C-alpha positions as CSV (number, residue, x, y, z in Angstrom):
1,X,-285.8,21.1,59.1
2,X,-287.0,18.9,62.3
3,X,-290.3,17.2,61.7
4,X,-292.5,16.8,65.1
5,X,-293.5,13.0,65.2
6,X,-294.9,10.1,66.8
7,X,-292.2,6.9,66.5
8,X,-292.3,3.5,67.6
9,X,-290.3,3.1,70.2
10,X,-289.1,-0.1,69.3
11,X,-287.6,1.3,65.5
12,X,-285.6,3.6,67.8
13,X,-281.5,2.9,69.5
14,X,-279.6,4.5,71.3
15,X,-275.5,4.4,71.4
16,X,-275.6,5.4,75.3
17,X,-275.6,2.1,77.7
18,X,-278.6,1.6,79.4
19,X,-276.5,1.3,82.9
20,X,-275.3,4.5,82.4
21,X,-278.9,5.3,84.2
22,X,-280.6,4.1,87.4
23,X,-282.9,1.6,87.0
24,X,-285.3,3.1,89.7
25,X,-285.3,6.6,88.0
26,X,-285.7,4.8,84.8
27,X,-288.9,2.7,86.4
28,X,-290.4,6.1,88.3
29,X,-290.2,7.9,85.0
30,X,-292.0,5.1,83.2
31,X,-294.5,4.6,85.7
32,X,-295.1,8.7,85.2
33,X,-295.4,8.2,81.1
34,X,-297.8,5.7,81.3
35,X,-300.2,7.5,83.6
36,X,-299.6,11.0,81.4
37,X,-299.8,9.2,78.2
38,X,-296.7,10.2,76.8
39,X,-293.0,12.4,77.6
40,X,-293.3,15.9,77.9
41,X,-289.8,16.5,76.7
42,X,-289.9,14.6,73.2
43,X,-287.0,12.7,72.0
44,X,-284.5,14.3,69.4
45,X,-283.2,11.5,66.9
46,X,-282.0,11.2,63.2
47,X,-282.9,8.4,60.8
48,X,-280.3,5.8,60.4
49,X,-282.6,3.8,57.6
50,X,-286.2,2.4,56.7
51,X,-288.6,3.3,59.8
52,X,-285.4,2.9,62.0
53,X,-283.3,6.0,64.3
54,X,-281.0,6.7,66.7
55,X,-281.0,8.6,69.4
56,X,-279.0,12.5,69.2
57,X,-280.4,14.1,72.9
58,X,-282.7,12.3,75.2
59,X,-281.3,9.2,76.3
60,X,-282.8,8.7,79.7
61,X,-286.2,9.3,78.5
62,X,-285.8,6.8,75.6
63,X,-284.8,4.1,78.1
64,X,-287.9,5.2,80.1
65,X,-290.3,5.1,77.4
66,X,-288.5,1.3,76.6
67,X,-289.5,0.7,80.2
68,X,-293.0,1.9,79.4
69,X,-293.3,-0.4,76.4
70,X,-292.2,-3.2,78.3
71,X,-294.5,-2.5,81.3
72,X,-297.7,-1.3,78.9
73,X,-296.9,-2.5,75.3
74,X,-300.3,-1.1,74.0
75,X,-300.4,2.2,76.1
76,X,-296.7,3.0,75.5
77,X,-295.9,2.4,71.7
78,X,-295.3,5.2,70.3
79,X,-293.2,8.5,71.2
80,X,-293.1,11.4,71.0
81,X,-289.4,12.9,69.1
82,X,-288.0,15.3,66.7
83,X,-286.5,13.8,63.6
84,X,-283.8,16.0,62.0
85,X,-282.9,15.9,58.6
86,X,-279.5,14.1,57.7
87,X,-278.1,18.2,56.8
88,X,-278.7,19.5,60.1
89,X,-277.2,16.7,62.2
90,X,-274.1,18.4,62.7
91,X,-275.8,21.8,63.7
92,X,-278.2,20.1,66.3
93,X,-275.9,17.8,68.0
94,X,-273.9,21.5,68.7
95,X,-277.0,22.9,70.3
96,X,-277.5,19.9,72.2
97,X,-274.2,20.4,73.8
98,X,-274.7,24.0,74.1
99,X,-277.8,23.5,75.7
100,X,-276.2,21.2,77.9
101,X,-273.4,23.0,79.3
102,X,-276.0,26.0,79.9
103,X,-278.2,23.7,82.2
104,X,-275.1,22.1,83.9
105,X,-273.8,26.1,84.7
106,X,-277.0,27.0,86.0
107,X,-277.2,24.2,88.7
108,X,-277.2,25.8,91.8
109,X,-274.2,24.0,93.4
110,X,-274.9,23.8,97.4
111,X,-271.3,24.4,99.0
112,X,-270.2,21.6,101.3
113,X,-270.1,22.6,105.2
114,X,-266.7,23.0,106.2
115,X,-267.6,20.8,109.3
116,X,-268.8,18.0,107.4
117,X,-265.2,18.4,105.8
118,X,-263.4,18.2,109.0
119,X,-265.8,15.2,110.3
120,X,-263.9,12.5,109.0
121,X,-260.7,14.0,109.8
122,X,-261.8,14.4,113.4
123,X,-262.8,10.8,113.9
124,X,-259.7,9.4,112.9
125,X,-257.6,11.7,115.0
126,X,-259.7,10.9,117.8
127,X,-259.2,7.2,116.9
128,X,-255.2,7.5,116.9
129,X,-255.5,9.7,119.8
130,X,-257.5,6.7,121.5
131,X,-255.2,4.2,120.3
132,X,-252.0,6.1,121.7
133,X,-253.3,6.6,124.9
134,X,-254.7,2.7,125.6
135,X,-250.6,1.8,124.4
136,X,-249.7,4.7,126.6
137,X,-251.8,3.2,129.4
138,X,-250.9,-0.8,129.1
139,X,-247.1,0.4,128.9
140,X,-248.1,2.4,132.4
141,X,-249.2,-0.9,133.7
142,X,-246.9,-3.1,132.5
143,X,-244.0,-1.4,134.4
144,X,-245.9,0.0,137.2
145,X,-245.9,-4.2,137.6
146,X,-242.5,-4.5,136.6
147,X,-241.5,-2.3,139.0
148,X,-243.8,-4.2,141.9
149,X,-241.9,-7.5,140.9
150,X,-238.3,-6.3,141.4
151,X,-239.3,-5.3,145.3
152,X,-241.4,-8.5,146.1
153,X,-238.3,-9.7,144.8
154,X,-235.5,-7.7,146.8
155,X,-237.7,-8.2,150.0
156,X,-237.1,-11.6,149.6
157,X,-233.5,-11.4,149.1
158,X,-233.0,-8.9,152.4
159,X,-231.3,-10.6,154.5
160,X,-233.5,-11.7,157.6
161,X,-230.8,-10.9,160.7
162,X,-232.6,-8.6,162.8
163,X,-234.2,-5.8,162.7
164,X,-231.7,-3.3,162.3
165,X,-230.2,-5.1,159.5
166,X,-233.6,-4.1,157.5
167,X,-233.2,-1.2,155.2
168,X,-237.0,-0.1,156.1
169,X,-236.3,-0.7,159.9
170,X,-233.0,1.3,159.4
171,X,-235.4,4.2,157.3
172,X,-237.7,4.3,160.2
173,X,-235.1,4.3,163.1
174,X,-231.8,6.5,162.6
175,X,-231.7,9.9,162.7
176,X,-230.9,12.7,160.3
177,X,-227.0,12.5,160.6
178,X,-227.1,8.6,160.9
179,X,-229.3,8.6,157.6
180,X,-226.7,11.3,155.8
181,X,-223.4,8.8,156.8
182,X,-225.6,5.3,155.5
183,X,-226.5,6.9,152.6
184,X,-222.9,8.6,151.8
185,X,-221.7,5.2,152.5
186,X,-224.2,3.8,149.8
187,X,-222.8,6.5,147.5
188,X,-226.2,7.8,146.8
189,X,-226.2,11.3,145.1
190,X,-227.3,14.7,147.4
191,X,-227.0,11.9,150.6
192,X,-227.6,14.9,153.0
193,X,-230.2,16.7,151.1
194,X,-231.8,13.2,150.9
195,X,-231.8,12.2,154.4
196,X,-233.1,15.3,155.3
197,X,-235.9,14.6,153.4
198,X,-236.9,11.0,154.7
199,X,-236.4,12.1,158.4
200,X,-238.8,15.4,158.0
201,X,-241.5,12.9,156.0
202,X,-241.2,10.1,158.6
203,X,-241.8,12.7,161.5
204,X,-245.0,13.7,159.8
205,X,-245.9,10.3,159.9
206,X,-248.5,9.0,162.0
207,X,-246.5,6.8,163.8
208,X,-243.4,8.5,162.7
209,X,-242.6,5.6,160.3
210,X,-243.3,4.4,156.9
211,X,-245.5,1.4,156.4
212,X,-243.2,0.0,153.3
213,X,-241.0,1.0,150.4
214,X,-243.5,2.2,148.3
215,X,-244.6,4.8,151.5
216,X,-241.1,5.7,151.6
217,X,-241.0,6.8,147.6
218,X,-244.8,8.6,147.5
219,X,-243.7,10.6,151.0
220,X,-240.4,11.9,150.3
221,X,-239.9,14.3,147.6
222,X,-237.6,13.3,144.4
223,X,-236.8,10.0,145.6
224,X,-237.3,7.9,143.1
225,X,-237.4,3.9,141.8
226,X,-233.7,3.2,141.3
227,X,-232.8,5.4,143.9
228,X,-235.0,3.1,146.9
229,X,-233.5,0.2,145.1
230,X,-230.1,1.2,145.5
231,X,-230.7,2.0,148.9
232,X,-232.1,-1.6,150.0
233,X,-229.7,-3.8,147.8
234,X,-226.6,-1.6,149.6
235,X,-228.0,-1.5,153.3
236,X,-229.0,-4.9,153.2
237,X,-225.7,-6.4,152.3
238,X,-224.3,-4.4,155.4
């Protein structure tokens, strides 16, 4: 049998730690208990001694009642409770567990939108792509600087004997056949085709001459850095 009683909060204990509950939630319910004069959901307690009880169900409400008594000892001294007989303890515990199971299964679970799940992954991908892009950009700048430094060093090494010995002057003055022979002697692959490309690109220039070696590379298709460096090196020696 279960008896409904008003029980002194001080005579009740709980085996569940208070730290399991949010202090803000306990504080809020405590204020409501003081304002309404009690809890609408009575505690379920069992007798553990003379005027001593332990909570079977309603641990959160119990700690809220404790807090209410701390704030207002006179108004929140007593709490509503069902005091269960020792012989019914096991049955009541089963009933409490059964009701908790029904409560948890009846809760509406709001599915998490796929977009919410994907957002952290998309952010990580964006950060990874940005990092890789910055690394590639840095490598490109370093490579371009290295090539420019090579050009500058080679230009310093070019003998300044005469205009005819300057590779850039030769690129600007030799006709197609002379270019082809010169490139063949420098062992440049595809010399004849490259000579035609240089000759045709030069004729399209406003002054029919290249401004510098970078201009040659930009104007002649498939003329790579290594090839122009080889041309400069070989023609500077001859």
